[in-house]
C-alpha positions in Angstrom: 44.1 -31.4 -3.8 45.7 -30.0 -7.0 43.4 -27.2 -8.1 44.9 -27.0 -11.6 44.3 -30.7 -12.3 40.7 -30.5 -10.9 39.9 -27.6 -13.1 41.4 -29.4 -16.1 39.3 -32.5 -15.4 36.1 -30.5 -15.2 36.9 -28.8 -18.4 37.7 -32.1 -20.1 34.4 -33.7 -18.9 32.4 -30.6 -20.1 34.1 -30.8 -23.5 33.4 -34.5 -23.9 29.7 -34.1 -23.0 29.4 -31.1 -25.4 31.1 -33.0 -28.2 28.8 -36.1 -27.7 25.7 -33.9 -27.8 27.0 -31.9 -30.8 27.7 -35.2 -32.6 24.2 -36.5 -32.0 22.6 -33.2 -33.1 24.8 -32.9 -36.2 24.0 -36.5 -37.3 20.3 -35.7 -36.9 20.5 -32.5 -38.9 22.7 -34.2 -41.6 20.1 -36.9 -42.0 17.2 -34.5 -42.3 19.1 -32.3 -44.8 20.0 -35.3 -46.9 16.3 -35.9 -47.7 15.4 -35.3 -51.3 11.6 -34.9 -51.4 8.8 -34.0 -49.1 5.5 -35.6 -50.2 2.3 -33.8 -49.3 0.0 -36.7 -48.7 2.0 -38.6 -46.1 1.4 -35.9 -43.4 1.1 -35.6 -39.7 -2.4 -34.8 -38.6 -3.1 -32.6 -35.6 -6.5 -34.3 -35.2 -4.8 -37.3 -33.7 -2.4 -35.3 -31.5 -4.9 -33.0 -29.8 -8.5 -32.6 -29.0 -10.1 -32.5 -32.4 -13.2 -30.6 -31.1 -11.2 -27.7 -29.8 -8.7 -27.0 -32.6 -8.8 -27.3 -36.4 -7.4 -30.2 -38.3 -4.1 -29.2 -40.0 -1.4 -31.3 -41.6 2.3 -31.3 -41.5 2.6 -31.2 -45.3 6.4 -31.1 -45.3 6.7 -34.3 -43.2 9.3 -36.7 -44.7 9.0 -40.5 -44.0 12.2 -42.4 -43.3 14.2 -43.1 -46.5 14.2 -46.7 -47.7 17.2 -46.1 -50.0 20.2 -48.2 -49.0 23.6 -46.7 -48.4 27.0 -48.3 -48.7 28.1 -46.9 -45.4 25.9 -47.6 -42.3 24.2 -44.5 -40.9 25.3 -43.7 -37.4 21.8 -42.6 -36.5 18.3 -43.6 -37.8 15.6 -41.1 -37.9 12.9 -43.7 -38.7 12.0 -44.6 -35.2 11.6 -40.9 -34.3 9.2 -39.9 -37.1 5.4 -40.4 -36.6 2.2 -39.2 -38.3 1.0 -38.3 -34.8 2.4 -35.1 -33.4 2.3 -36.1 -29.8 4.1 -39.4 -30.6 6.7 -37.5 -32.6 7.3 -35.2 -29.6 7.4 -38.2 -27.2 10.1 -39.8 -29.4 12.2 -36.6 -29.4 12.0 -36.6 -25.6 13.1 -40.3 -25.4 16.2 -39.2 -27.2 16.8 -36.6 -24.6 16.3 -33.6 -26.9 16.2 -30.5 -24.8 12.7 -29.1 -24.3 13.7 -25.8 -25.7 14.9 -27.5 -28.9 11.7 -29.6 -29.2 9.7 -26.4 -28.7 11.6 -24.6 -31.5 11.1 -27.6 -33.9 7.4 -27.8 -33.3 6.8 -24.0 -33.4 8.8 -23.8 -36.7 6.8 -26.7 -38.1 3.4 -25.3 -37.2 4.4 -21.8 -38.4 5.1 -23.3 -41.9 1.6 -24.9 -41.9 -0.1 -21.6 -41.1 2.1 -19.4 -43.3 0.0 -19.8 -46.5 -3.1 -18.8 -44.6 -1.6 -15.9 -42.7 0.3 -14.2 -45.6 -2.8 -13.0 -47.6 -4.2 -11.3 -44.4 -1.1 -9.3 -43.5 -0.9 -5.5 -44.1 1.6 -5.0 -46.9 4.2 -2.3 -45.9 5.3 -0.2 -48.9 9.0 -0.5 -49.7 11.3 2.5 -48.7 11.7 3.5 -52.4 7.9 3.5 -53.1 6.2 6.7 -54.0 5.0 9.1 -51.3 1.3 8.2 -52.0 2.1 4.5 -51.7 3.9 5.0 -48.4 1.1 7.1 -47.0 -1.6 4.8 -48.1 -4.4 4.6 -45.5 -5.9 1.2 -44.7 -9.4 0.4 -45.9 -12.2 -1.2 -43.9 -11.3 -4.4 -45.8 -7.7 -4.2 -44.7 -8.7 -3.9 -41.0 -11.1 -6.8 -41.4 -8.3 -8.9 -42.8 -6.1 -8.0 -39.8 -9.0 -9.1 -37.5 -9.0 -12.5 -39.3 -5.2 -12.7 -39.0 -5.4 -12.1 -35.2 -8.0 -14.9 -34.9 -5.8 -17.2 -37.0 -2.8 -16.4 -34.8 -4.8 -17.2 -31.6 -5.9 -20.5 -33.2 -2.2 -21.4 -34.0 -1.3 -20.5 -30.4 -3.9 -22.9 -29.1 -2.6 -25.7 -31.3 0.9 -25.2 -30.1 -0.1 -25.1 -26.4 -2.1 -28.3 -26.7 0.8 -30.0 -28.4 3.6 -28.8 -26.1 1.6 -28.6 -22.9 2.9 -25.1 -22.0 1.9 -21.5 -22.7 3.4 -20.3 -26.0 3.4 -16.5 -26.2 2.9 -14.7 -29.5 3.9 -11.3 -30.7 1.4 -8.5 -30.3 -0.5 -7.7 -33.5 0.9 -4.7 -35.3 -1.5 -2.7 -37.4 -0.9 0.1 -40.0 -1.1 2.9 -37.5 2.1 3.9 -35.7 2.2 3.0 -32.0 4.8 2.0 -29.4 4.2 -1.7 -29.8 7.3 -2.6 -27.9 6.0 -0.5 -25.0 2.8 -2.5 -25.0 4.7 -5.8 -25.1 6.8 -4.7 -22.2 3.7 -3.6 -20.2 2.1 -7.0 -20.8 5.2 -8.9 -19.8 5.2 -7.0 -16.4 1.7 -8.5 -15.6 1.1 -11.8 -13.8 1.6 -14.6 -16.4 -2.0 -15.8 -16.0 -3.4 -12.4 -17.0 -1.1 -11.6 -20.0 -3.1 -13.4 -22.8 -6.4 -11.8 -21.8 -4.9 -8.3 -21.6 -3.1 -8.8 -24.9 -6.3 -9.7 -26.7 -8.1 -6.7 -25.2 -5.2 -4.4 -26.3 -5.3 -5.8 -29.8 -9.1 -5.3 -29.9 -8.4 -1.6 -29.0 -5.8 -1.3 -31.8 -8.2 -2.8 -34.4 -11.2 -0.8 -33.3 -9.1 2.4 -33.2 -7.8 1.7 -36.8 -11.3 1.1 -38.0 -12.5 4.3 -36.3 -9.8 6.3 -38.1 -10.5 4.6 -41.4 -14.2 5.6 -41.2 -13.4 9.2 -40.3 -10.6 9.4 -42.9 -7.9 10.1 -40.3 -7.9 11.3 -36.7 -8.3 14.6 -34.9 -11.8 15.6 -35.9 -14.3 16.3 -33.0 -16.4 13.3 -34.0 -13.4 11.0 -34.3 -12.0 12.1 -30.9 -15.4 11.5 -29.3 -15.5 8.0 -30.7 -11.9 7.4 -29.6 -12.8 8.4 -26.0 -15.8 6.1 -25.9 -13.7 3.3 -27.3 -11.0 3.7 -24.7 -13.5 4.2 -21.9 -14.8 0.7 -22.8 -11.3 -0.6 -23.1 -10.3 0.7 -19.7 -13.4 -0.8 -18.0 -12.6 -4.2 -19.6 -8.9 -4.0 -18.3 -10.1 -3.2 -14.8 -12.2 -6.3 -14.8 -9.0 -8.3 -15.1 -6.4 -6.3 -13.3 -6.1 -4.9 -9.8 -6.0 -1.2 -9.4 -2.3 -1.0 -9.1 -1.7 -3.5 -12.0 -4.0 -1.3 -14.1 -2.1 1.9 -13.2 1.2 0.3 -13.9 0.0 -1.1 -17.2 -1.2 2.2 -18.4 2.0 3.9 -17.2 4.2 1.4 -19.0 2.2 1.4 -22.3 1.0 4.9 -23.0 2.9 8.0 -24.1 2.5 10.0 -20.9 4.0 7.1 -18.9 6.8 6.3 -21.2 7.7 10.0 -21.5 7.7 10.4 -17.7 10.1 7.4 -17.4 12.4 9.1 -19.9 12.4 12.4 -18.2 13.2 11.2 -14.7 16.3 9.2 -15.7 18.9 10.1 -13.1 16.4 10.6 -10.3 16.2 6.8 -9.8 12.7 6.9 -8.1 11.5 4.0 -6.0 8.5 2.0 -7.1 6.3 3.9 -4.7 7.6 7.3 -6.0 7.2 6.2 -9.6 3.5 5.3 -9.1 2.8 8.5 -7.2 4.5 10.6 -9.9 2.5 8.7 -12.5 -0.8 9.4 -10.9 -0.1 13.1 -10.9 1.4 13.1 -14.4 -1.6 11.2 -15.8 -4.0 13.7 -14.2 -1.9 16.6 -15.7 -2.1 14.9 -19.1 -5.9 14.9 -19.0 -6.1 18.4 -17.6 -4.0 19.6 -20.6 -6.5 18.0 -23.0 -4.9 14.6 -23.4 -7.2 11.7 -24.3 -5.6 8.4 -23.4 -2.6 8.1 -25.8 -3.2 11.4 -27.6 -1.7 14.6 -26.4 -3.8 17.8 -26.5 -6.6 15.9 -28.3 -9.1 18.3 -26.7 -8.6 22.1 -26.8 -7.4 23.9 -23.7 -6.5 27.6 -23.2 -2.9 28.6 -22.1 -4.4 29.7 -18.8 -5.9 26.3 -18.2 -2.6 24.6 -19.0 -0.6 27.0 -16.7 -3.0 26.4 -13.9 -2.8 22.6 -14.3 1.0 22.7 -14.3 1.1 24.9 -11.2 -1.2 22.4 -9.3 0.9 19.5 -10.6 4.1 20.9 -9.2 2.5 21.8 -5.9 1.0 18.4 -5.5 4.2 16.6 -6.6 6.3 18.6 -4.1 3.9 17.6 -1.3 4.0 13.9 -2.4 7.8 13.6 -2.8 9.1 16.1 -0.1 11.6 18.9 -0.6 14.7 16.7 -1.2 13.2 14.3 -3.7 11.3 17.1 -5.5 14.6 18.8 -6.0 15.9 15.6 -7.6 12.9 15.5 -9.8 13.3 19.1 -10.9 17.0 18.5 -11.8 16.1 15.3 -13.7 13.5 16.9 -15.9 15.5 20.1 -16.8 18.6 20.6 -18.9 20.0 22.9 -16.3 19.4 20.4 -13.6 21.1 17.5 -15.5 24.1 19.7 -16.3 24.4 21.0 -12.7 24.0 17.5 -11.3 26.9 16.3 -13.4 28.9 19.4 -12.5 28.3 18.7 -8.8 29.4 15.1 -9.2 32.6 16.1 -11.0 33.6 18.7 -8.3 32.1 16.8 -5.3 29.8 19.7 -4.3 27.8 19.3 -1.1 24.1 18.7 -1.5 23.2 22.2 0.0 25.5 23.9 -2.5 23.9 22.0 -5.4 20.4 22.9 -4.2 21.2 26.6 -3.9 23.1 26.7 -7.2 20.2 25.0 -9.0 17.6 27.5 -7.6 19.8 30.5 -8.5 20.6 29.3 -12.0 16.9 28.4 -12.7 15.9 32.0 -11.6 18.7 33.4 -13.8 17.4 31.5 -16.8 13.9 32.7 -16.2 15.0 36.3 -15.8 17.1 36.3 -18.9 14.0 35.1 -20.9 12.0 38.0 -19.5 14.8 40.3 -20.3 15.0 39.1 -23.9 11.3 39.9 -24.3 11.7 43.4 -22.8 12.7 46.3 -25.2 15.6 48.5 -24.1 14.7 51.9 -22.9 17.4 54.6 -22.5 21.0 54.2 -21.4 20.3 53.1 -17.8 20.3 49.5 -16.8 16.7 48.3 -16.5 15.6 46.5 -13.3 15.6 43.2 -15.2 19.3 43.4 -15.9 20.2 44.5 -12.4 18.2 41.6 -11.1 20.1 39.1 -13.3 23.5 40.6 -12.3 22.5 40.3 -8.6 21.6 36.6 -9.1 24.9 35.9 -10.9 26.8 37.5 -8.0 25.0 35.2 -5.6 25.7 32.2 -7.8 29.4 33.1 -7.9 29.5 33.5 -4.1 27.8 30.1 -3.8 30.2 28.2 -6.1 33.3 30.3 -5.7 35.0 32.2 -8.5 36.9 29.3 -10.1 33.9 26.9 -10.1 31.6 29.7 -11.2 33.8 30.5 -14.3 34.1 26.8 -15.0 30.3 26.3 -14.8 29.6 29.2 -17.2 32.4 28.1 -19.5 31.0 24.6 -19.6 27.5 25.7 -20.5 28.9 28.2 -23.1 26.5 30.9 -21.9 26.6 34.3 -23.3 24.0 36.6 -21.8 23.6 39.9 -23.4 22.9 42.2 -20.5 23.5 45.5 -22.3 20.7 48.0 -22.3 
């Protein structure tokens, strides 16, 4: 068999099919774009397309009936048999013409979006332009603003229900964004990691939390006061309990990890460690506990006061527990991932193909050197003799040079551009 001819035949057939489909689609679009007017009375009613008792009656006000004007040249395609005042009949006609389901969905979604646009727009939060005055850009939402957003969310859920009944499939919607700054993309990602049948319920609960939190901040003229934080904790306790009624324990843990600041920050810090799913979940449990011990309240860092001693004790316990959970080898990987020194040394070891034992020893020595230098910088010089702190650093540097070898030691220090002042 001639491989070249076979490939050419396949390419030819694909090209023919593509051109035929493109021609049909182009004819359709040309016919629609040639329409001159869109009467508002001859409209497609959703009452005849869906269950009128479960959704509102809306009309497709921009529906255009087939043109009756004659043309000198025969039209290659007639849109008349496709159009219908009944949405479901209209969709069925599109399917008879073998329109792809994705295209039908896009057409119907765009159509219904236009119907709802005039109702949604007055309810949206108006973002100040970039060249507005500082007072305008820092404008705080009022109670009325939050109430409008609540109505907007209800309207978007209504529209989603209309689309799902028309198309017969779940139609996801973007998560509601409110005036307060949040990692909305993180919440959307977390929701999309859940089982499909649980996503809508969780999204509604999460949007409720956004709106209630915004209302809470509006009433207290901002966030951070003792009373506001107390209300914020109560609000999120209720939110967490509602989520746990829907999600399994592990689903809930992963959802909070993927959506809240301590989880997203942990994910950023351990880049390079490449933890397994089990390791990630174990690290998250300990990280979340540390977050709370340091005064964090749900998504807010240090929302409640803690002393430096309390924070130091919490961090010491965290590191001990994490080392026990991960084991020595993986704990070393964690330490290198979350520190600048570790990241630099890991790259250095990869470049020069250093053995694992050498990397571990070099990291321990360099970490101790960095700590000792910080102590030295805070200790005033006394006399001409070298103080114990400097002697200790010099001893550590000699050990690091012995571990790496003279050439690699010089290359390492040169690459980091270190300049320790060890003079008394």
